[in-house]
N, C-alpha and C positions, 0 to 999 in steps of 0.2 A: 432580775425582778421576775416574779411569777405572774404568768398571764393565764386567764383573763384578769386584768386589773379592774377593780371596782372603784369608781370615783363619784363623788357627789356633784350636783349640777353647778354650784358656784365655781368649784375648782375646774370642772370641765369647761365652763364658759371662759375662764381665764386662759386655758390652754388649748382652745379649739383650733388655733392655727396649726397645731402640730398633727392634727388628724388628716389623713389622706382621703377619708370618706366618712360621712355620717349616715348610718344605716338604720332606718326605721323599719322594724320587722312586724309592725302591727298590720291589720287588714287594710286593704285599699280604702274602705269607707272611713276608718279611723284616720288614716293619713290625709284623706281629702278634706276632712273637717279642719285639721290643723296639724302642723308638724314643725320641727326645728328647721330654721332656715338652712337651705342647701342640702337637706337630707334627701336620700333616695329611698324609695319604698321597695323593700324586699320582703314581702309578707311570708311568714312561716305558716300562717293559716290564712286563706283567702276569706272573703266575706261569707260565702256559703259554708265553708269548712268550720269557721268560727262558730256559726250558728248551730251546726250539727253537733260539735263537741260540747258547746254550752248547754244545749238541750239534753244531751245524754248525761251530762254531769248532774242536772237537776232531776231528770226522770228515771235514770237507771242507777248511776252511782259514780263516784269519783274515780275508782279504779278503772272501770270500763272506759270512761271518758279519757283518762290519761293514756290508756293503752292505745286507743284509736288516735288520739292527738299526737302521741309520740311517732306513730307511723307516718302520719301526714306531715308533721314538722320535719322529720328526717328526709322524706322525699323532697319537700320543697327547698330545704337548705341545700341538698345535693344539686338540685336543678340550678339554684342561684350560683353556686360555686362553679358549676360547669359552664353556665352561660355568661356570667358576668365577671368572674374573678380568676379565671385560669391564667391570666397574664400578669397577675400581681406578684411582685418580688417578695423576698423574705422579709424585708423591712417595711412593707406596706402596713400602715397603722390605721385601722378603722375604729370608729366609735359606734357602738350598737346600743339601741334602746328599744323598749316596748312600752306598754301602758304604765305599769307600776311594779307589779310583783317580781318581774325578772325571769319568769319561767320561759317565755318565748325568746327574749334576748339572751338569756343564759344558755339556752340550747345552742344558738348560733355561735355565741362567744366561746363556748367550750370546744366546739368543733374547729373553729378558726384557730384557737390556741393550740390544739393538737396538731394542726397543720404546721404551726410555727410562726404565725403572724402575731405581732405584739398588740393584741386586741384589748380594747377598753370597753367596759360595760357601764352604762349610766345607772347609778344607784337611784332608785325611785322613778326611773323612766320618764315618760312624757309628763306625768303628773308633777314631778319635781320641776321640770322646765316650766310648766304652766304656773306653778306657784311663784317661781322666780319672776316671770313676766308680770304677774299681778302685783307683786311686791314692788317691782321697778316702776310700773305705771302709777303706783300709788304714792311713791316717794320722790322719784327722780324728776318728775315733770316740773316741780316748783324750782328746780335748780337752774333751769334754762332761762335765757333772756329772750322772751317772745316779742315779736312784732307782727301785728295783725293787719292784713290788707282788707280794707272794707270797700264797699261800693255796691250799687244796685246790680241786679241781674243783667248780664251782658256787658259789663264794664271791663271785662278782660282780666279779672283778678288771677284766674288760673294761668292765663298766658303770661302774665307778669311773673308769677311764681316760676314757671318753666324757664323764662328768660333769666331770672335771678339765679336759678340753679345752673344754667349753662355758663353763667359768669362766675361761678365758684362759690356762691352764697349758700348758706345752710337753709334748706327748704324742706318743710314737712307738708307735702301735698296730700291732704286727706282724701280729696275726691279721687285722685289717682289710685291711692291705696284701697279705696272703697269701690273702685270701678263704677263710679256714678257721679253725675254732674251736680247732684245736690238739690235739684228742683223736681217739681212734678213731671217735667219732661226730661229728667236726668238720666233715664236708662240708656246704657250704651249698647247698641246692637251687638249680639253675639259675644257679649262679655258679661257673664253672670257675676254677681257680687260674691265675694268670699264669705265664709262663715264669720260670725262675730268673733270667734276665737282667732281665726286666721287674720282678720283685720287688726286685732290688737297685737298679734305677733308681728305683723308688718310694721306697725307703729314702733313697737319695741325695738325691732332690728334697725329701723331707720335711725332712731335716736342713738343707737350704740356708736354710730360713726360721727356724731356731732361733738363739737368742742363746747363745753358749758360756758366758756368765756366769750363766745361769739354769739351773735344774734341768730335766732331761728325764725324764719319768715313763714307765716301760715295764713291761710285765708279764713276770714270770719265765717263760721258755720253755725247752723242750728244743731240741736242735740242729736238729730238723726240725719244720716246721709243715705237716702234710699231706705233700705231695711236695716241699716246698721246704726248702732249707737256709738257716738263719740265718747270715749271714757270720761267719766265725770271729773276726774282730777285734771284732765287735759282741758275740758271746757272751763273749769275754774281758773286755770292758769291763763288761758287765752283771754277770758273776759276781764281779767285784772290787768291786762297788758296795754301798752301804747298802741295806737292805731294810725294807719295811713289810709286816707280816702282816695280811691282812684276814680276820677271823673271822666266820662266820655259822653259826647253829645248823643241825644236820644236816637237820631237817625243812624248814627254809627253803631250804636248798641243793637238796633234792629238789624242792620246789615251783618253785624258780627254773629248774632244768634241765628239768622237765616242760614248762614254757612254752617254753624255748629249743629243745627237741627235739620240739615238737608235730608237726612235719612228718613225723617218723618214724611217727607213728600213722596217718598217711594213706598210708604206704608201708611196711608191715611187712616186705615182701620186701627192701627196701633196708636196713632196720635189721638183719635177720637176716644179711644178707651182711656187714655190718660186725662183728657179733658173732662171726661165723665166724673172723675174724682173731685172736680171743683164745683159740682152741682150744688152742694150744700152751702157753699160760700156765695155763689153768683146767680143761682136760680136756673130753672130749666130753659127759660127763654134765651138768656144770654149764652148758655152752653150750646143751645141749638144753633144760634147765630155763628158761634165760633166753629162748630162742626161743619156748617155749610161753607164757611171760608176755607176750611181744610180740604173739603171735597172739591171745591172750585180751584184749588191750587193757589189761593191768595195768602201765601205764607207770610209775606211782608206785612200785610194788613193785620193778619191774625197775631203775629208777634208784637206788633205795636200796641194792639189792644190789650194783649196779655200783660205787657209791661205797665201800661197806664192804669189798668183796672185791677190787676192782681198782684204782680210782683212788686212794683214800686210802693204801693200803699202798705203792703205787708212788711217790706224792708224798712220803711220809715218808722213803723210802729215798734219794730223789734230791736233795731240796731242800737239806738240810744239807751233803751231800757236794759239791754243785756251786756253791753260793752262799756265799762266805766270810762275808758280812755277815748271814747268816740267824740265827746264834746271838744276835745283838744287835738283832734286828728289833724295831721299835716296833710296838705292837699297836693294831688298830682293831677294836672290838667293835660289830658291827652286828646288830641283832635282827630286822630285817624287810627286805623287798625292794621297798618302795615307792620312788617317785621321791625323796621327802623323806629317806628313809634313806640313799640313795646320795649325796645332796647333803650330808648331815651328815657322812658319811665323808670326802667330798672336802674339806670344810672342815677336818676334823681332819688330813688328810694335808698340806694347805697350811700348817697351823699348825706342824707339825713343822719345816718349812723356816724359818719365822720364829723359832722358839725356838732352833734350833741350825743355822744355815745351812751351817756347815762340814761337819757330819756328815750332813746331810740329803741 
């Protein structure tokens, strides 16, 4: 077979287990926005070089831009071979892709093929991958059997999902993939949210490992998790599915959230900034009271008031309206927040599927 071999994405996806490496040769900025799972970034043009070549293409001419680009690309490919691939054997098989046209990936693939590696180039590049992700999220989501965990803020739904996953259940933890806890206080310190495209790629990749004949457990979410939008087709599938309500006493919910939001007590300025976003809903006077509680370190009192005056009323209004299966939701009564309590709740959730697998 002649190399480099050019393959379309659906075929590449079916055969991806045979590649020893997936190499994204786009710029670091392009790679950071989104990339194929498990790809490594070996840019043939870095961020600044790409801008320089692109500007020259527009302002001077294509020949001059290609001449400069060729020199930069050759230098960068040589550096990658020297620093990263010197130890690779003759049968090492990489997949290489760029944005779309194939110029950048084609340059690296050509050199790799001349070395003797059985290199494959992705036809259509990242754009073909992105189209495949969009198509999959638009059609495949309806094929899964979804089970939605409901419950007011602080009832431990995410912990239940984590426990279910540890027990071998299929779990799509959207808040984990979005790096956000899903509420106005949901920012996770030192963990920036991924881009919208990367979030959707995370969902796509997670679903690839699931069996359509088995239940997928997911938490009831609003359309946005922090700055990210949950794909509309996923929202539709979730909202049409059966529900399980996780119930936890108010004082235990407060205790659970105080532990979850302990980082805010180390940074009350950040907490007050988040509380400020609730001014339109609760008025300046109430927000001022809550900020004073934060400054005084009264987190338990603050969390209790936020649950009673903000989170619980909002939850009560939205959950029944948006999730059609909520009125028939099966109930989980959990009395405490220890590891054994979440384990027991997870066992109950799994037992529902065994009792009535069609409705679960």
